[in-house]
PDB file of N, CA, C and O in Angstrom:
ATOM      1  N   MET A   1      79.700 125.929 101.081  1.00  0.00           N
ATOM      2  CA  MET A   1      80.089 124.568 100.986  1.00  0.00           C
ATOM      3  C   MET A   1      81.207 124.260 101.501  1.00  0.00           C
ATOM      4  O   MET A   1      81.919 124.188 100.500  1.00  0.00           O
ATOM      5  N   LEU A   2      82.267 123.880 102.937  1.00  0.00           N
ATOM      6  CA  LEU A   2      83.253 123.650 104.185  1.00  0.00           C
ATOM      7  C   LEU A   2      83.873 123.484 102.396  1.00  0.00           C
ATOM      8  O   LEU A   2      84.903 124.152 102.299  1.00  0.00           O
ATOM      9  N   LEU A   3      83.610 122.985 101.420  1.00  0.00           N
ATOM     10  CA  LEU A   3      85.859 122.030 100.715  1.00  0.00           C
ATOM     11  C   LEU A   3      86.269 123.390  99.856  1.00  0.00           C
ATOM     12  O   LEU A   3      87.313 123.691  99.277  1.00  0.00           O
ATOM     13  N   ASN A   4      84.889 124.149 100.033  1.00  0.00           N
ATOM     14  CA  ASN A   4      86.028 125.226  99.199  1.00  0.00           C
ATOM     15  C   ASN A   4      86.284 126.606  99.971  1.00  0.00           C
ATOM     16  O   ASN A   4      86.636 127.629  99.383  1.00  0.00           O
ATOM     17  N   LYS A   5      86.018 126.503 101.669  1.00  0.00           N
ATOM     18  CA  LYS A   5      87.060 127.522 101.901  1.00  0.00           C
ATOM     19  C   LYS A   5      87.884 127.370 102.076  1.00  0.00           C
ATOM     20  O   LYS A   5      88.389 126.260 101.911  1.00  0.00           O
ATOM     21  N   ARG A   6      88.700 128.679 102.640  1.00  0.00           N
ATOM     22  CA  ARG A   6      90.320 128.518 103.043  1.00  0.00           C
ATOM     23  C   ARG A   6      89.980 128.892 104.665  1.00  0.00           C
ATOM     24  O   ARG A   6      89.150 129.748 104.970  1.00  0.00           O
ATOM     25  N   PHE A   7      90.731 128.137 105.616  1.00  0.00           N
ATOM     26  CA  PHE A   7      90.811 128.227 106.866  1.00  0.00           C
ATOM     27  C   PHE A   7      92.474 128.618 107.269  1.00  0.00           C
ATOM     28  O   PHE A   7      93.526 128.002 107.100  1.00  0.00           O
ATOM     29  N   THR A   8      92.185 129.784 107.806  1.00  0.00           N
ATOM     30  CA  THR A   8      94.125 129.407 108.659  1.00  0.00           C
ATOM     31  C   THR A   8      93.974 128.663 109.654  1.00  0.00           C
ATOM     32  O   THR A   8      93.030 128.379 110.392  1.00  0.00           O
ATOM     33  N   ILE A   9      95.826 128.178 109.517  1.00  0.00           N
ATOM     34  CA  ILE A   9      96.267 127.502 110.686  1.00  0.00           C
ATOM     35  C   ILE A   9      95.512 127.652 112.286  1.00  0.00           C
ATOM     36  O   ILE A   9      95.607 126.645 112.989  1.00  0.00           O
ATOM     37  N   GLY A  10      94.648 129.064 112.982  1.00  0.00           N
ATOM     38  CA  GLY A  10      94.250 128.585 114.006  1.00  0.00           C
ATOM     39  C   GLY A  10      93.367 128.168 114.198  1.00  0.00           C
ATOM     40  O   GLY A  10      93.104 127.252 114.978  1.00  0.00           O
ATOM     41  N   GLU A  11      92.581 128.858 113.400  1.00  0.00           N
ATOM     42  CA  GLU A  11      91.093 127.890 112.685  1.00  0.00           C
ATOM     43  C   GLU A  11      91.110 126.930 112.414  1.00  0.00           C
ATOM     44  O   GLU A  11      90.066 126.279 112.460  1.00  0.00           O
ATOM     45  N   MET A  12      92.332 126.342 111.984  1.00  0.00           N
ATOM     46  CA  MET A  12      92.314 124.307 111.751  1.00  0.00           C
ATOM     47  C   MET A  12      92.265 124.204 113.178  1.00  0.00           C
ATOM     48  O   MET A  12      91.350 123.942 113.959  1.00  0.00           O
ATOM     49  N   ALA A  13      93.580 124.497 113.337  1.00  0.00           N
ATOM     50  CA  ALA A  13      93.502 124.166 114.768  1.00  0.00           C
ATOM     51  C   ALA A  13      92.705 124.234 116.057  1.00  0.00           C
ATOM     52  O   ALA A  13      93.228 123.832 117.096  1.00  0.00           O
ATOM     53  N   LYS A  14      91.329 124.773 116.052  1.00  0.00           N
ATOM     54  CA  LYS A  14      90.877 124.896 117.422  1.00  0.00           C
ATOM     55  C   LYS A  14      89.232 123.429 116.862  1.00  0.00           C
ATOM     56  O   LYS A  14      88.596 122.588 117.497  1.00  0.00           O
ATOM     57  N   MET A  15      89.242 124.018 115.071  1.00  0.00           N
ATOM     58  CA  MET A  15      88.432 122.933 114.764  1.00  0.00           C
ATOM     59  C   MET A  15      88.936 121.702 115.669  1.00  0.00           C
ATOM     60  O   MET A  15      88.676 121.422 116.839  1.00  0.00           O
ATOM     61  N   HIS A  16      89.394 121.344 115.129  1.00  0.00           N
ATOM     62  CA  HIS A  16      90.655 120.041 115.568  1.00  0.00           C
ATOM     63  C   HIS A  16      90.293 119.918 116.829  1.00  0.00           C
ATOM     64  O   HIS A  16      89.412 119.080 117.024  1.00  0.00           O
ATOM     65  N   ASN A  17      90.846 120.708 118.100  1.00  0.00           N
ATOM     66  CA  ASN A  17      91.041 120.316 119.265  1.00  0.00           C
ATOM     67  C   ASN A  17      93.363 120.046 118.745  1.00  0.00           C
ATOM     68  O   ASN A  17      93.585 118.944 118.244  1.00  0.00           O
ATOM     69  N   ILE A  18      93.947 120.468 118.821  1.00  0.00           N
ATOM     70  CA  ILE A  18      95.670 120.385 118.135  1.00  0.00           C
ATOM     71  C   ILE A  18      96.239 122.171 117.913  1.00  0.00           C
ATOM     72  O   ILE A  18      95.815 123.227 117.444  1.00  0.00           O
ATOM     73  N   ALA A  19      97.426 121.637 118.583  1.00  0.00           N
ATOM     74  CA  ALA A  19      97.942 122.987 118.807  1.00  0.00           C
ATOM     75  C   ALA A  19      98.379 123.392 116.929  1.00  0.00           C
ATOM     76  O   ALA A  19      98.415 122.562 116.021  1.00  0.00           O
ATOM     77  N   GLU A  20      98.645 124.826 116.818  1.00  0.00           N
ATOM     78  CA  GLU A  20      98.964 125.852 115.818  1.00  0.00           C
ATOM     79  C   GLU A  20     100.652 125.003 115.686  1.00  0.00           C
ATOM     80  O   GLU A  20     101.226 126.021 115.298  1.00  0.00           O
ATOM     81  N   SER A  21     101.006 124.672 115.699  1.00  0.00           N
ATOM     82  CA  SER A  21     102.935 124.092 115.960  1.00  0.00           C
ATOM     83  C   SER A  21     102.817 122.936 115.245  1.00  0.00           C
ATOM     84  O   SER A  21     103.475 122.815 114.212  1.00  0.00           O
ATOM     85  N   THR A  22     101.918 121.857 115.705  1.00  0.00           N
ATOM     86  CA  THR A  22     101.665 120.566 114.561  1.00  0.00           C
ATOM     87  C   THR A  22     101.175 120.844 113.828  1.00  0.00           C
ATOM     88  O   THR A  22     101.837 120.399 112.891  1.00  0.00           O
ATOM     89  N   LEU A  23     100.423 121.298 113.460  1.00  0.00           N
ATOM     90  CA  LEU A  23      99.928 121.970 112.198  1.00  0.00           C
ATOM     91  C   LEU A  23     101.102 122.036 111.074  1.00  0.00           C
ATOM     92  O   LEU A  23     101.256 121.356 110.060  1.00  0.00           O
ATOM     93  N   ARG A  24     101.807 123.004 111.567  1.00  0.00           N
ATOM     94  CA  ARG A  24     102.867 123.621 110.990  1.00  0.00           C
ATOM     95  C   ARG A  24     103.471 122.281 110.808  1.00  0.00           C
ATOM     96  O   ARG A  24     103.730 121.995 109.639  1.00  0.00           O
ATOM     97  N   TYR A  25     103.717 121.508 111.601  1.00  0.00           N
ATOM     98  CA  TYR A  25     105.145 121.201 111.887  1.00  0.00           C
ATOM     99  C   TYR A  25     104.770 120.123 109.824  1.00  0.00           C
ATOM    100  O   TYR A  25     105.514 120.051 108.846  1.00  0.00           O
ATOM    101  N   TYR A  26     103.000 119.404 110.107  1.00  0.00           N
ATOM    102  CA  TYR A  26     102.870 117.985 109.708  1.00  0.00           C
ATOM    103  C   TYR A  26     103.043 119.257 107.893  1.00  0.00           C
ATOM    104  O   TYR A  26     103.469 118.916 106.789  1.00  0.00           O
ATOM    105  N   ASP A  27     102.581 120.455 108.282  1.00  0.00           N
ATOM    106  CA  ASP A  27     102.554 121.321 106.085  1.00  0.00           C
ATOM    107  C   ASP A  27     104.244 121.627 106.094  1.00  0.00           C
ATOM    108  O   ASP A  27     104.824 121.520 105.014  1.00  0.00           O
ATOM    109  N   GLU A  28     104.965 121.974 107.208  1.00  0.00           N
ATOM    110  CA  GLU A  28     106.981 121.689 106.752  1.00  0.00           C
ATOM    111  C   GLU A  28     106.805 120.193 105.961  1.00  0.00           C
ATOM    112  O   GLU A  28     106.809 120.264 104.732  1.00  0.00           O
ATOM    113  N   LYS A  29     106.627 118.652 106.656  1.00  0.00           N
ATOM    114  CA  LYS A  29     106.709 117.320 106.089  1.00  0.00           C
ATOM    115  C   LYS A  29     105.552 117.798 104.977  1.00  0.00           C
ATOM    116  O   LYS A  29     104.924 116.809 104.600  1.00  0.00           O
ATOM    117  N   GLY A  30     105.138 118.916 104.405  1.00  0.00           N
ATOM    118  CA  GLY A  30     104.939 118.394 103.102  1.00  0.00           C
ATOM    119  C   GLY A  30     102.962 117.255 102.583  1.00  0.00           C
ATOM    120  O   GLY A  30     102.554 116.682 101.573  1.00  0.00           O
ATOM    121  N   THR A  31     102.302 117.557 104.233  1.00  0.00           N
ATOM    122  CA  THR A  31     102.209 116.316 104.809  1.00  0.00           C
ATOM    123  C   THR A  31     100.382 116.895 104.072  1.00  0.00           C
ATOM    124  O   THR A  31      99.568 115.994 104.273  1.00  0.00           O
ATOM    125  N   PHE A  32      99.697 118.233 103.283  1.00  0.00           N
ATOM    126  CA  PHE A  32      98.916 118.997 103.019  1.00  0.00           C
ATOM    127  C   PHE A  32      98.930 119.085 101.846  1.00  0.00           C
ATOM    128  O   PHE A  32      97.874 119.575 101.447  1.00  0.00           O
ATOM    129  N   HIS A  33     100.168 118.659 100.436  1.00  0.00           N
ATOM    130  CA  HIS A  33      99.773 118.664  99.375  1.00  0.00           C
ATOM    131  C   HIS A  33      99.681 116.910  98.667  1.00  0.00           C
ATOM    132  O   HIS A  33      99.272 116.727  97.521  1.00  0.00           O
TER     133      HIS A  33
END
């Protein structure tokens, strides 16, 4: 089940066609917590 799987930043970026730096930016802002 995908809900329990952890993904790397690179994997998430590829799945959603966005830059890794974008994910890191929002992670630093606390968006994912």
